[in-house]
N, CA, C and O atoms as a Tripos MOL2 file, in Angstrom:
@<TRIPOS>MOLECULE
protein
  308   307    77     0     0
PROTEIN
NO_CHARGES

@<TRIPOS>ATOM
      1 N         -13.3080   -4.9080    7.7300 N.3       1 MET1
      2 CA        -12.9090   -5.5920    6.5620 C.3       1 MET1
      3 C         -12.1760   -4.5790    5.5530 C.2       1 MET1
      4 O         -12.6050   -3.4540    5.2970 O.2       1 MET1
      5 N         -11.0970   -5.1010    5.0590 N.am      2 ALA2
      6 CA        -10.3740   -4.2240    4.0330 C.3       2 ALA2
      7 C         -10.9990   -4.1290    2.6790 C.2       2 ALA2
      8 O         -11.1630   -5.1750    2.0520 O.2       2 ALA2
      9 N         -11.3710   -2.9720    2.1520 N.am      3 ASP3
     10 CA        -11.8550   -3.2790    0.7150 C.3       3 ASP3
     11 C         -10.7710   -3.1850   -0.2610 C.2       3 ASP3
     12 O         -10.9740   -3.6970   -1.3620 O.2       3 ASP3
     13 N          -9.6460   -2.6100   -0.0330 N.am      4 ILE4
     14 CA         -8.5490   -2.6390   -1.1450 C.3       4 ILE4
     15 C          -7.3400   -3.0620   -0.3830 C.2       4 ILE4
     16 O          -7.2870   -3.0530    0.8460 O.2       4 ILE4
     17 N          -6.2130   -3.4950   -1.3000 N.am      5 THR5
     18 CA         -5.1270   -4.0520   -0.9620 C.3       5 THR5
     19 C          -3.8630   -3.4590   -1.7350 C.2       5 THR5
     20 O          -3.6930   -3.5070   -2.9530 O.2       5 THR5
     21 N          -2.9530   -2.8530   -0.7270 N.am      6 TYR6
     22 CA         -1.6900   -2.1810   -1.4700 C.3       6 TYR6
     23 C          -0.7300   -3.0630   -0.9660 C.2       6 TYR6
     24 O          -0.5890   -3.2960    0.2350 O.2       6 TYR6
     25 N           0.1580   -3.7260   -2.1750 N.am      7 GLN7
     26 CA          1.2580   -4.5790   -2.0330 C.3       7 GLN7
     27 C           2.5740   -3.7970   -2.4940 C.2       7 GLN7
     28 O           2.6540   -2.9980   -3.4280 O.2       7 GLN7
     29 N           3.5280   -4.1850   -1.6780 N.am      8 VAL8
     30 CA          4.7700   -3.8290   -2.1110 C.3       8 VAL8
     31 C           5.4440   -4.7320   -2.7020 C.2       8 VAL8
     32 O           5.3820   -5.8240   -2.1370 O.2       8 VAL8
     33 N           6.2260   -4.6830   -3.8640 N.am      9 VAL9
     34 CA          6.6850   -5.4150   -4.8260 C.3       9 VAL9
     35 C           7.9130   -5.0170   -5.4700 C.2       9 VAL9
     36 O           8.1870   -3.8570   -5.7760 O.2       9 VAL9
     37 N           8.7450   -6.1740   -5.6900 N.am     10 PRO10
     38 CA         10.0600   -5.5370   -6.3550 C.3      10 PRO10
     39 C           9.5150   -5.2790   -7.6870 C.2      10 PRO10
     40 O           8.5650   -5.8290   -8.2450 O.2      10 PRO10
     41 N          10.4740   -4.1160   -8.1960 N.am     11 HIS11
     42 CA         10.1790   -3.5350   -9.4930 C.3      11 HIS11
     43 C          11.5350   -2.5370   -9.9210 C.2      11 HIS11
     44 O          12.2140   -1.8040   -9.2020 O.2      11 HIS11
     45 N          11.6000   -2.7350  -10.9280 N.am     12 ASP12
     46 CA         12.8160   -2.0670  -11.8050 C.3      12 ASP12
     47 C          14.0660   -1.9110  -10.9100 C.2      12 ASP12
     48 O          14.5710   -0.8120  -10.6850 O.2      12 ASP12
     49 N          14.4380   -2.8330  -10.5180 N.am     13 ASN13
     50 CA         15.5700   -2.7890   -9.4860 C.3      13 ASN13
     51 C          15.6410   -2.2730   -8.3010 C.2      13 ASN13
     52 O          16.7130   -1.9410   -7.7950 O.2      13 ASN13
     53 N          14.3470   -2.1320   -7.6500 N.am     14 GLY14
     54 CA         13.8780   -1.2810   -6.7850 C.3      14 GLY14
     55 C          12.6360   -1.9160   -6.0420 C.2      14 GLY14
     56 O          12.4300   -3.1210   -6.1890 O.2      14 GLY14
     57 N          11.8900   -1.2350   -5.3360 N.am     15 TRP15
     58 CA         10.6000   -1.4400   -4.9490 C.3      15 TRP15
     59 C           9.5800   -0.4820   -5.1680 C.2      15 TRP15
     60 O           9.8020    0.7280   -5.1580 O.2      15 TRP15
     61 N           8.1820   -1.1180   -5.4170 N.am     16 ALA16
     62 CA          7.1680   -0.1950   -5.7360 C.3      16 ALA16
     63 C           5.7560   -0.6130   -4.8840 C.2      16 ALA16
     64 O           5.6790   -1.7450   -4.4070 O.2      16 ALA16
     65 N           4.7150    0.2960   -4.7290 N.am     17 TYR17
     66 CA          3.6900   -0.3150   -4.2630 C.3      17 TYR17
     67 C           2.6770   -0.4390   -5.2360 C.2      17 TYR17
     68 O           2.6370    0.3810   -6.1540 O.2      17 TYR17
     69 N           1.7920   -1.4220   -5.1550 N.am     18 LYS18
     70 CA          0.7830   -1.6170   -6.3020 C.3      18 LYS18
     71 C          -0.5890   -1.6980   -5.7160 C.2      18 LYS18
     72 O          -0.8450   -2.0880   -4.5770 O.2      18 LYS18
     73 N          -1.4120   -1.3040   -6.5780 N.am     19 LEU19
     74 CA         -2.8890   -1.2720   -6.1370 C.3      19 LEU19
     75 C          -3.4710   -1.8640   -7.2150 C.2      19 LEU19
     76 O          -3.4570   -1.1230   -8.1980 O.2      19 LEU19
     77 N          -4.0500   -3.0760   -7.4210 N.am     20 GLY20
     78 CA         -4.5960   -3.7720   -8.6510 C.3      20 GLY20
     79 C          -3.4880   -4.0580   -9.6800 C.2      20 GLY20
     80 O          -2.5130   -4.7710   -9.4420 O.2      20 GLY20
     81 N          -3.7260   -3.4450  -10.8290 N.am     21 ASP21
     82 CA         -2.4720   -3.6930  -11.8850 C.3      21 ASP21
     83 C          -1.5830   -2.6150  -11.8000 C.2      21 ASP21
     84 O          -0.4950   -2.6820  -12.3730 O.2      21 ASP21
     85 N          -2.0050   -1.3550  -10.9750 N.am     22 THR22
     86 CA         -1.2930   -0.1490  -11.1520 C.3      22 THR22
     87 C          -0.0720   -0.0330  -10.4170 C.2      22 THR22
     88 O          -0.2750   -0.0500   -9.2030 O.2      22 THR22
     89 N           1.3230    0.0960  -10.8010 N.am     23 LEU23
     90 CA          2.2590    0.2750   -9.8760 C.3      23 LEU23
     91 C           2.8190    1.5210   -9.5280 C.2      23 LEU23
     92 O           2.8010    2.2400  -10.5260 O.2      23 LEU23
     93 N           3.2820    2.0640   -8.6060 N.am     24 SER24
     94 CA          3.7910    3.3250   -8.1860 C.3      24 SER24
     95 C           5.3130    3.6110   -8.8110 C.2      24 SER24
     96 O           6.0150    2.7030   -9.2560 O.2      24 SER24
     97 N           5.6360    4.7390   -8.7820 N.am     25 GLU25
     98 CA          7.0440    5.0360   -9.0000 C.3      25 GLU25
     99 C           8.0380    3.9670   -8.4690 C.2      25 GLU25
    100 O           7.4950    3.2630   -7.6170 O.2      25 GLU25
    101 N           9.2680    3.6490   -8.7040 N.am     26 THR26
    102 CA         10.0790    2.9230   -7.9920 C.3      26 THR26
    103 C          10.8620    3.5110   -6.9570 C.2      26 THR26
    104 O          11.3190    4.6310   -7.1860 O.2      26 THR26
    105 N          11.0900    3.0020   -5.9230 N.am     27 TYR27
    106 CA         11.8580    3.2430   -4.5600 C.3      27 TYR27
    107 C          13.1070    2.4570   -4.1870 C.2      27 TYR27
    108 O          13.2040    1.2440   -4.3740 O.2      27 TYR27
    109 N          14.0660    3.2240   -3.6440 N.am     28 ALA28
    110 CA         15.1850    2.2720   -3.4760 C.3      28 ALA28
    111 C          15.0210    1.1960   -2.3350 C.2      28 ALA28
    112 O          15.7740    0.2350   -2.4920 O.2      28 ALA28
    113 N          14.1360    1.1310   -1.1240 N.am     29 THR29
    114 CA         14.1780    0.2610   -0.4910 C.3      29 THR29
    115 C          12.4280   -0.1180   -0.3810 C.2      29 THR29
    116 O          11.4900    0.5950   -0.7380 O.2      29 THR29
    117 N          12.3920   -1.4630    0.2280 N.am     30 ALA30
    118 CA         10.8420   -1.6040    0.4500 C.3      30 ALA30
    119 C          10.4080   -0.8660    1.5020 C.2      30 ALA30
    120 O           9.2270   -0.5320    1.4040 O.2      30 ALA30
    121 N          11.1360   -0.4010    2.7490 N.am     31 ASP31
    122 CA         10.4500    0.3260    3.7760 C.3      31 ASP31
    123 C          10.2170    1.6500    2.9530 C.2      31 ASP31
    124 O           9.2420    2.2180    3.4440 O.2      31 ASP31
    125 N          10.6630    2.2650    2.0380 N.am     32 GLU32
    126 CA         10.6280    3.4430    1.4840 C.3      32 GLU32
    127 C           9.1200    3.4380    0.8480 C.2      32 GLU32
    128 O           8.2930    4.3330    1.0270 O.2      32 GLU32
    129 N           8.9190    2.2140    0.0430 N.am     33 ALA33
    130 CA          7.8360    1.8560   -0.8150 C.3      33 ALA33
    131 C           6.4720    1.9860    0.4690 C.2      33 ALA33
    132 O           5.3650    2.5210    0.4140 O.2      33 ALA33
    133 N           7.0800    1.3360    1.4080 N.am     34 ILE34
    134 CA          5.7200    1.2960    2.4710 C.3      34 ILE34
    135 C           5.3520    2.4500    3.1270 C.2      34 ILE34
    136 O           4.2300    2.4860    3.6300 O.2      34 ILE34
    137 N           6.2180    3.5670    3.2310 N.am     35 ILE35
    138 CA          6.0470    4.5820    3.5510 C.3      35 ILE35
    139 C           4.9500    5.4010    2.6890 C.2      35 ILE35
    140 O           3.9210    5.9400    3.0980 O.2      35 ILE35
    141 N           5.4250    5.3430    1.4940 N.am     36 HIS36
    142 CA          4.7780    5.9060    0.3330 C.3      36 HIS36
    143 C           3.2020    5.4320    0.0790 C.2      36 HIS36
    144 O           2.2650    6.1310   -0.3070 O.2      36 HIS36
    145 N           3.2130    4.0000    0.4260 N.am     37 ALA37
    146 CA          1.9220    3.3050    0.2440 C.3      37 ALA37
    147 C           1.0510    3.6480    1.5070 C.2      37 ALA37
    148 O          -0.1670    3.6110    1.3310 O.2      37 ALA37
    149 N           1.4650    3.9400    2.6200 N.am     38 LYS38
    150 CA          0.8080    4.4020    3.6280 C.3      38 LYS38
    151 C           0.2260    5.8340    3.6000 C.2      38 LYS38
    152 O          -0.7810    6.2260    4.1890 O.2      38 LYS38
    153 N           1.0450    6.5310    2.8100 N.am     39 ASP39
    154 CA          0.4920    7.9430    2.5880 C.3      39 ASP39
    155 C          -0.6980    7.9740    1.4020 C.2      39 ASP39
    156 O          -1.6560    8.7470    1.3990 O.2      39 ASP39
    157 N          -0.3860    6.8830    0.3340 N.am     40 ALA40
    158 CA         -1.3200    6.8590   -0.4820 C.3      40 ALA40
    159 C          -2.7540    6.4110   -0.0440 C.2      40 ALA40
    160 O          -3.8140    6.8380   -0.5030 O.2      40 ALA40
    161 N          -2.5810    5.4530    0.9470 N.am     41 ALA41
    162 CA         -3.7510    4.8190    1.4790 C.3      41 ALA41
    163 C          -4.6210    5.9670    2.4190 C.2      41 ALA41
    164 O          -5.8290    6.2010    2.4400 O.2      41 ALA41
    165 N          -3.5800    6.5290    3.1250 N.am     42 SER42
    166 CA         -4.4960    7.7200    3.9060 C.3      42 SER42
    167 C          -5.2730    8.4410    3.1550 C.2      42 SER42
    168 O          -6.3820    8.6780    3.6330 O.2      42 SER42
    169 N          -4.9890    8.9490    1.9180 N.am     43 ARG43
    170 CA         -5.6830    9.7410    1.2280 C.3      43 ARG43
    171 C          -6.7820    9.2910    0.2390 C.2      43 ARG43
    172 O          -7.5980    9.9760   -0.3770 O.2      43 ARG43
    173 N          -6.5540    7.7640    0.2520 N.am     44 GLN44
    174 CA         -7.7400    6.9320   -0.3970 C.3      44 GLN44
    175 C          -9.0890    7.2380    0.3090 C.2      44 GLN44
    176 O          -9.2450    7.3080    1.5280 O.2      44 GLN44
    177 N         -10.1640    7.4320   -0.7730 N.am     45 LYS45
    178 CA        -11.4920    7.5310   -0.3720 C.3      45 LYS45
    179 C         -12.1700    6.3360   -0.9090 C.2      45 LYS45
    180 O         -12.3840    6.0370   -2.0840 O.2      45 LYS45
    181 N         -12.5610    5.5160    0.5230 N.am     46 ILE46
    182 CA        -13.3210    4.3850   -0.2320 C.3      46 ILE46
    183 C         -14.5900    4.1200    0.8910 C.2      46 ILE46
    184 O         -14.8250    2.9510    1.1980 O.2      46 ILE46
    185 N         -15.2280    4.9820    1.3660 N.am     47 GLY47
    186 CA        -16.3370    5.0720    1.9770 C.3      47 GLY47
    187 C         -16.1390    4.7640    3.5920 C.2      47 GLY47
    188 O         -15.4980    5.5510    4.2890 O.2      47 GLY47
    189 N         -16.6750    3.6820    4.0830 N.am     48 ASP48
    190 CA        -16.2950    3.6710    5.4250 C.3      48 ASP48
    191 C         -15.5580    2.1700    5.4630 C.2      48 ASP48
    192 O         -15.8270    1.3500    6.3400 O.2      48 ASP48
    193 N         -14.7930    1.9720    4.6160 N.am     49 GLY49
    194 CA        -13.6190    0.7140    4.7040 C.3      49 GLY49
    195 C         -12.4800    1.5320    4.9030 C.2      49 GLY49
    196 O         -12.3430    2.7550    4.9180 O.2      49 GLY49
    197 N         -11.3940    0.2280    5.1080 N.am     50 ASP50
    198 CA        -10.1250    0.5420    5.2590 C.3      50 ASP50
    199 C          -9.1110   -0.0400    4.2440 C.2      50 ASP50
    200 O          -9.5420   -0.8570    3.4300 O.2      50 ASP50
    201 N          -7.8540    0.2920    4.2200 N.am     51 ALA51
    202 CA         -6.8210   -0.2940    3.3230 C.3      51 ALA51
    203 C          -6.1910   -1.2720    3.9600 C.2      51 ALA51
    204 O          -6.1740   -1.2400    5.1910 O.2      51 ALA51
    205 N          -5.5810   -2.2840    3.2900 N.am     52 LEU52
    206 CA         -4.7370   -3.3700    3.6950 C.3      52 LEU52
    207 C          -3.6110   -2.8990    3.1600 C.2      52 LEU52
    208 O          -3.6830   -2.3310    2.0700 O.2      52 LEU52
    209 N          -2.3120   -3.0480    3.8440 N.am     53 LEU53
    210 CA         -0.8140   -3.0550    3.0940 C.3      53 LEU53
    211 C          -0.4180   -4.5800    3.3250 C.2      53 LEU53
    212 O          -0.5510   -5.2020    4.3790 O.2      53 LEU53
    213 N           0.1870   -5.1370    1.9090 N.am     54 ALA54
    214 CA          0.7210   -6.6150    2.2070 C.3      54 ALA54
    215 C           2.2370   -6.4400    1.4260 C.2      54 ALA54
    216 O           2.4250   -6.1780    0.2380 O.2      54 ALA54
    217 N           3.2530   -6.6740    2.5020 N.am     55 TYR55
    218 CA          4.5250   -6.3690    1.9680 C.3      55 TYR55
    219 C           5.3830   -7.7090    2.3970 C.2      55 TYR55
    220 O           5.1840   -8.3370    3.4370 O.2      55 TYR55
    221 N           6.2740   -7.9960    1.5050 N.am     56 PRO56
    222 CA          6.9890   -9.4180    2.0950 C.3      56 PRO56
    223 C           7.6840   -9.4180    3.3070 C.2      56 PRO56
    224 O           8.4870   -8.5980    3.7520 O.2      56 PRO56
    225 N           7.1940  -10.6040    3.8380 N.am     57 ALA57
    226 CA          7.8930  -10.9060    5.2590 C.3      57 ALA57
    227 C           9.3110  -10.7110    5.3560 C.2      57 ALA57
    228 O          10.0500  -10.8290    4.3790 O.2      57 ALA57
    229 N           9.7590  -10.3800    6.6440 N.am     58 PRO58
    230 CA         11.3790  -10.2610    6.6150 C.3      58 PRO58
    231 C          12.1010  -11.6020    6.3040 C.2      58 PRO58
    232 O          13.2520  -11.5910    5.8680 O.2      58 PRO58
    233 N          11.4520  -12.7100    6.5200 N.am     59 ASP59
    234 CA         12.0310  -14.0740    6.6040 C.3      59 ASP59
    235 C          11.8900  -14.5440    5.1080 C.2      59 ASP59
    236 O          12.3550  -15.6440    4.8060 O.2      59 ASP59
    237 N          11.2870  -13.7860    4.1800 N.am     60 GLY60
    238 CA         11.0910  -13.8250    2.8840 C.3      60 GLY60
    239 C          10.2720  -15.2180    2.4940 C.2      60 GLY60
    240 O          10.5130  -15.9120    1.5070 O.2      60 GLY60
    241 N           9.2360  -15.4690    3.5090 N.am     61 ARG61
    242 CA          8.2900  -16.4520    3.3630 C.3      61 ARG61
    243 C           6.9450  -15.8700    3.4850 C.2      61 ARG61
    244 O           6.4030  -15.6640    4.5710 O.2      61 ARG61
    245 N           6.3950  -15.5980    2.2810 N.am     62 GLY62
    246 CA          4.8340  -15.0730    2.1050 C.3      62 GLY62
    247 C           4.9640  -13.6040    2.5110 C.2      62 GLY62
    248 O           5.9940  -12.9330    2.4420 O.2      62 GLY62
    249 N           3.6570  -13.1730    2.9840 N.am     63 TRP63
    250 CA          3.4800  -11.8640    3.1720 C.3      63 TRP63
    251 C           3.0970  -11.3220    4.6120 C.2      63 TRP63
    252 O           2.5630  -12.0870    5.4150 O.2      63 TRP63
    253 N           3.3500  -10.0970    4.9180 N.am     64 GLU64
    254 CA          2.7820   -9.9480    6.4310 C.3      64 GLU64
    255 C           1.7580   -8.4080    5.9800 C.2      64 GLU64
    256 O           2.0670   -7.5650    5.1380 O.2      64 GLU64
    257 N           0.7510   -8.4280    6.6850 N.am     65 PHE65
    258 CA         -0.1720   -7.4500    6.5100 C.3      65 PHE65
    259 C          -0.7070   -6.4680    7.3590 C.2      65 PHE65
    260 O          -0.9050   -6.8150    8.5230 O.2      65 PHE65
    261 N          -0.9860   -5.3120    7.0320 N.am     66 GLN66
    262 CA         -1.0780   -4.4420    8.2100 C.3      66 GLN66
    263 C          -2.2550   -3.4230    7.6550 C.2      66 GLN66
    264 O          -2.0570   -2.7720    6.6280 O.2      66 GLN66
    265 N          -3.4540   -3.3260    8.3740 N.am     67 GLU67
    266 CA         -4.4730   -2.3210    7.9940 C.3      67 GLU67
    267 C          -4.1770   -1.0030    8.1110 C.2      67 GLU67
    268 O          -3.5700   -0.5060    9.0600 O.2      67 GLU67
    269 N          -4.6290   -0.3820    7.0850 N.am     68 LEU68
    270 CA         -4.5850    1.3370    7.0730 C.3      68 LEU68
    271 C          -5.5910    1.9330    7.0700 C.2      68 LEU68
    272 O          -6.5200    1.5500    6.3580 O.2      68 LEU68
    273 N          -5.6940    2.9830    7.8230 N.am     69 GLU69
    274 CA         -6.8190    3.8310    7.8340 C.3      69 GLU69
    275 C          -6.6650    4.8420    6.7350 C.2      69 GLU69
    276 O          -5.5970    5.3530    6.3980 O.2      69 GLU69
    277 N          -8.0890    5.1240    6.1070 N.am     70 THR70
    278 CA         -8.1600    5.7150    5.1410 C.3      70 THR70
    279 C          -8.9980    7.1860    5.2130 C.2      70 THR70
    280 O          -9.6270    7.3500    6.2580 O.2      70 THR70
    281 N          -9.0600    8.1290    4.3430 N.am     71 ASP71
    282 CA         -9.7980    9.2290    4.5200 C.3      71 ASP71
    283 C         -11.5260    8.7760    4.5560 C.2      71 ASP71
    284 O         -11.9840    8.0260    3.6930 O.2      71 ASP71
    285 N         -12.1720    9.2070    5.4010 N.am     72 LYS72
    286 CA        -13.6210    9.0950    5.5330 C.3      72 LYS72
    287 C         -14.2490   10.2520    5.8210 C.2      72 LYS72
    288 O         -15.3630   10.3440    6.3370 O.2      72 LYS72
    289 N         -13.3800   11.3400    5.4150 N.am     73 SER73
    290 CA        -14.1000   12.6990    5.5960 C.3      73 SER73
    291 C         -15.1990   13.1780    4.7290 C.2      73 SER73
    292 O         -15.8380   14.1780    5.0570 O.2      73 SER73
    293 N         -15.5370   12.3250    3.3080 N.am     74 GLY74
    294 CA        -16.4650   12.6880    2.4470 C.3      74 GLY74
    295 C         -15.8180   13.9440    1.4150 C.2      74 GLY74
    296 O         -16.2550   14.2580    0.3080 O.2      74 GLY74
    297 N         -14.7080   14.5130    2.1030 N.am     75 SER75
    298 CA        -14.3090   15.5750    1.0830 C.3      75 SER75
    299 C         -13.8540   14.9350   -0.1950 C.2      75 SER75
    300 O         -13.7530   13.7170   -0.3450 O.2      75 SER75
    301 N         -13.5500   15.9630   -1.2330 N.am     76 ARG76
    302 CA        -13.4100   15.5330   -2.6420 C.3      76 ARG76
    303 C         -12.0690   16.3800   -3.1950 C.2      76 ARG76
    304 O         -11.9860   17.5980   -3.0360 O.2      76 ARG76
    305 N         -11.3530   15.8340   -3.6550 N.am     77 LEU77
    306 CA        -10.0910   16.7040   -4.5060 C.3      77 LEU77
    307 C         -10.5920   17.1870   -5.6880 C.2      77 LEU77
    308 O          -9.8700   17.8330   -6.4470 O.2      77 LEU77
@<TRIPOS>BOND
     1     1     2 1
     2     2     3 1
     3     3     4 2
     4     3     5 am
     5     5     6 1
     6     6     7 1
     7     7     8 2
     8     7     9 am
     9     9    10 1
    10    10    11 1
    11    11    12 2
    12    11    13 am
    13    13    14 1
    14    14    15 1
    15    15    16 2
    16    15    17 am
    17    17    18 1
    18    18    19 1
    19    19    20 2
    20    19    21 am
    21    21    22 1
    22    22    23 1
    23    23    24 2
    24    23    25 am
    25    25    26 1
    26    26    27 1
    27    27    28 2
    28    27    29 am
    29    29    30 1
    30    30    31 1
    31    31    32 2
    32    31    33 am
    33    33    34 1
    34    34    35 1
    35    35    36 2
    36    35    37 am
    37    37    38 1
    38    38    39 1
    39    39    40 2
    40    39    41 am
    41    41    42 1
    42    42    43 1
    43    43    44 2
    44    43    45 am
    45    45    46 1
    46    46    47 1
    47    47    48 2
    48    47    49 am
    49    49    50 1
    50    50    51 1
    51    51    52 2
    52    51    53 am
    53    53    54 1
    54    54    55 1
    55    55    56 2
    56    55    57 am
    57    57    58 1
    58    58    59 1
    59    59    60 2
    60    59    61 am
    61    61    62 1
    62    62    63 1
    63    63    64 2
    64    63    65 am
    65    65    66 1
    66    66    67 1
    67    67    68 2
    68    67    69 am
    69    69    70 1
    70    70    71 1
    71    71    72 2
    72    71    73 am
    73    73    74 1
    74    74    75 1
    75    75    76 2
    76    75    77 am
    77    77    78 1
    78    78    79 1
    79    79    80 2
    80    79    81 am
    81    81    82 1
    82    82    83 1
    83    83    84 2
    84    83    85 am
    85    85    86 1
    86    86    87 1
    87    87    88 2
    88    87    89 am
    89    89    90 1
    90    90    91 1
    91    91    92 2
    92    91    93 am
    93    93    94 1
    94    94    95 1
    95    95    96 2
    96    95    97 am
    97    97    98 1
    98    98    99 1
    99    99   100 2
   100    99   101 am
   101   101   102 1
   102   102   103 1
   103   103   104 2
   104   103   105 am
   105   105   106 1
   106   106   107 1
   107   107   108 2
   108   107   109 am
   109   109   110 1
   110   110   111 1
   111   111   112 2
   112   111   113 am
   113   113   114 1
   114   114   115 1
   115   115   116 2
   116   115   117 am
   117   117   118 1
   118   118   119 1
   119   119   120 2
   120   119   121 am
   121   121   122 1
   122   122   123 1
   123   123   124 2
   124   123   125 am
   125   125   126 1
   126   126   127 1
   127   127   128 2
   128   127   129 am
   129   129   130 1
   130   130   131 1
   131   131   132 2
   132   131   133 am
   133   133   134 1
   134   134   135 1
   135   135   136 2
   136   135   137 am
   137   137   138 1
   138   138   139 1
   139   139   140 2
   140   139   141 am
   141   141   142 1
   142   142   143 1
   143   143   144 2
   144   143   145 am
   145   145   146 1
   146   146   147 1
   147   147   148 2
   148   147   149 am
   149   149   150 1
   150   150   151 1
   151   151   152 2
   152   151   153 am
   153   153   154 1
   154   154   155 1
   155   155   156 2
   156   155   157 am
   157   157   158 1
   158   158   159 1
   159   159   160 2
   160   159   161 am
   161   161   162 1
   162   162   163 1
   163   163   164 2
   164   163   165 am
   165   165   166 1
   166   166   167 1
   167   167   168 2
   168   167   169 am
   169   169   170 1
   170   170   171 1
   171   171   172 2
   172   171   173 am
   173   173   174 1
   174   174   175 1
   175   175   176 2
   176   175   177 am
   177   177   178 1
   178   178   179 1
   179   179   180 2
   180   179   181 am
   181   181   182 1
   182   182   183 1
   183   183   184 2
   184   183   185 am
   185   185   186 1
   186   186   187 1
   187   187   188 2
   188   187   189 am
   189   189   190 1
   190   190   191 1
   191   191   192 2
   192   191   193 am
   193   193   194 1
   194   194   195 1
   195   195   196 2
   196   195   197 am
   197   197   198 1
   198   198   199 1
   199   199   200 2
   200   199   201 am
   201   201   202 1
   202   202   203 1
   203   203   204 2
   204   203   205 am
   205   205   206 1
   206   206   207 1
   207   207   208 2
   208   207   209 am
   209   209   210 1
   210   210   211 1
   211   211   212 2
   212   211   213 am
   213   213   214 1
   214   214   215 1
   215   215   216 2
   216   215   217 am
   217   217   218 1
   218   218   219 1
   219   219   220 2
   220   219   221 am
   221   221   222 1
   222   222   223 1
   223   223   224 2
   224   223   225 am
   225   225   226 1
   226   226   227 1
   227   227   228 2
   228   227   229 am
   229   229   230 1
   230   230   231 1
   231   231   232 2
   232   231   233 am
   233   233   234 1
   234   234   235 1
   235   235   236 2
   236   235   237 am
   237   237   238 1
   238   238   239 1
   239   239   240 2
   240   239   241 am
   241   241   242 1
   242   242   243 1
   243   243   244 2
   244   243   245 am
   245   245   246 1
   246   246   247 1
   247   247   248 2
   248   247   249 am
   249   249   250 1
   250   250   251 1
   251   251   252 2
   252   251   253 am
   253   253   254 1
   254   254   255 1
   255   255   256 2
   256   255   257 am
   257   257   258 1
   258   258   259 1
   259   259   260 2
   260   259   261 am
   261   261   262 1
   262   262   263 1
   263   263   264 2
   264   263   265 am
   265   265   266 1
   266   266   267 1
   267   267   268 2
   268   267   269 am
   269   269   270 1
   270   270   271 1
   271   271   272 2
   272   271   273 am
   273   273   274 1
   274   274   275 1
   275   275   276 2
   276   275   277 am
   277   277   278 1
   278   278   279 1
   279   279   280 2
   280   279   281 am
   281   281   282 1
   282   282   283 1
   283   283   284 2
   284   283   285 am
   285   285   286 1
   286   286   287 1
   287   287   288 2
   288   287   289 am
   289   289   290 1
   290   290   291 1
   291   291   292 2
   292   291   293 am
   293   293   294 1
   294   294   295 1
   295   295   296 2
   296   295   297 am
   297   297   298 1
   298   298   299 1
   299   299   300 2
   300   299   301 am
   301   301   302 1
   302   302   303 1
   303   303   304 2
   304   303   305 am
   305   305   306 1
   306   306   307 1
   307   307   308 2
@<TRIPOS>SUBSTRUCTURE
     1 MET1         2 RESIDUE 1 A MET
     2 ALA2         6 RESIDUE 1 A ALA
     3 ASP3        10 RESIDUE 1 A ASP
     4 ILE4        14 RESIDUE 1 A ILE
     5 THR5        18 RESIDUE 1 A THR
     6 TYR6        22 RESIDUE 1 A TYR
     7 GLN7        26 RESIDUE 1 A GLN
     8 VAL8        30 RESIDUE 1 A VAL
     9 VAL9        34 RESIDUE 1 A VAL
    10 PRO10       38 RESIDUE 1 A PRO
    11 HIS11       42 RESIDUE 1 A HIS
    12 ASP12       46 RESIDUE 1 A ASP
    13 ASN13       50 RESIDUE 1 A ASN
    14 GLY14       54 RESIDUE 1 A GLY
    15 TRP15       58 RESIDUE 1 A TRP
    16 ALA16       62 RESIDUE 1 A ALA
    17 TYR17       66 RESIDUE 1 A TYR
    18 LYS18       70 RESIDUE 1 A LYS
    19 LEU19       74 RESIDUE 1 A LEU
    20 GLY20       78 RESIDUE 1 A GLY
    21 ASP21       82 RESIDUE 1 A ASP
    22 THR22       86 RESIDUE 1 A THR
    23 LEU23       90 RESIDUE 1 A LEU
    24 SER24       94 RESIDUE 1 A SER
    25 GLU25       98 RESIDUE 1 A GLU
    26 THR26      102 RESIDUE 1 A THR
    27 TYR27      106 RESIDUE 1 A TYR
    28 ALA28      110 RESIDUE 1 A ALA
    29 THR29      114 RESIDUE 1 A THR
    30 ALA30      118 RESIDUE 1 A ALA
    31 ASP31      122 RESIDUE 1 A ASP
    32 GLU32      126 RESIDUE 1 A GLU
    33 ALA33      130 RESIDUE 1 A ALA
    34 ILE34      134 RESIDUE 1 A ILE
    35 ILE35      138 RESIDUE 1 A ILE
    36 HIS36      142 RESIDUE 1 A HIS
    37 ALA37      146 RESIDUE 1 A ALA
    38 LYS38      150 RESIDUE 1 A LYS
    39 ASP39      154 RESIDUE 1 A ASP
    40 ALA40      158 RESIDUE 1 A ALA
    41 ALA41      162 RESIDUE 1 A ALA
    42 SER42      166 RESIDUE 1 A SER
    43 ARG43      170 RESIDUE 1 A ARG
    44 GLN44      174 RESIDUE 1 A GLN
    45 LYS45      178 RESIDUE 1 A LYS
    46 ILE46      182 RESIDUE 1 A ILE
    47 GLY47      186 RESIDUE 1 A GLY
    48 ASP48      190 RESIDUE 1 A ASP
    49 GLY49      194 RESIDUE 1 A GLY
    50 ASP50      198 RESIDUE 1 A ASP
    51 ALA51      202 RESIDUE 1 A ALA
    52 LEU52      206 RESIDUE 1 A LEU
    53 LEU53      210 RESIDUE 1 A LEU
    54 ALA54      214 RESIDUE 1 A ALA
    55 TYR55      218 RESIDUE 1 A TYR
    56 PRO56      222 RESIDUE 1 A PRO
    57 ALA57      226 RESIDUE 1 A ALA
    58 PRO58      230 RESIDUE 1 A PRO
    59 ASP59      234 RESIDUE 1 A ASP
    60 GLY60      238 RESIDUE 1 A GLY
    61 ARG61      242 RESIDUE 1 A ARG
    62 GLY62      246 RESIDUE 1 A GLY
    63 TRP63      250 RESIDUE 1 A TRP
    64 GLU64      254 RESIDUE 1 A GLU
    65 PHE65      258 RESIDUE 1 A PHE
    66 GLN66      262 RESIDUE 1 A GLN
    67 GLU67      266 RESIDUE 1 A GLU
    68 LEU68      270 RESIDUE 1 A LEU
    69 GLU69      274 RESIDUE 1 A GLU
    70 THR70      278 RESIDUE 1 A THR
    71 ASP71      282 RESIDUE 1 A ASP
    72 LYS72      286 RESIDUE 1 A LYS
    73 SER73      290 RESIDUE 1 A SER
    74 GLY74      294 RESIDUE 1 A GLY
    75 SER75      298 RESIDUE 1 A SER
    76 ARG76      302 RESIDUE 1 A ARG
    77 LEU77      306 RESIDUE 1 A LEU
């Protein structure tokens, strides 16, 4: 079960990923925002859980979801 969800949303004439109420910088395309959200999730430390990526469905109806693995190494930055 996913513990956190990153959303890819329209933002400032582009796209950003969002975690809770916090938005990333703006990217030119949704695909670019997805790449950066995956990178952020891979470094996220949330114990034994994984992250979930939510992005607009290609047909414009609703959301698609993808589970993302997170860092479970126990290391700290």
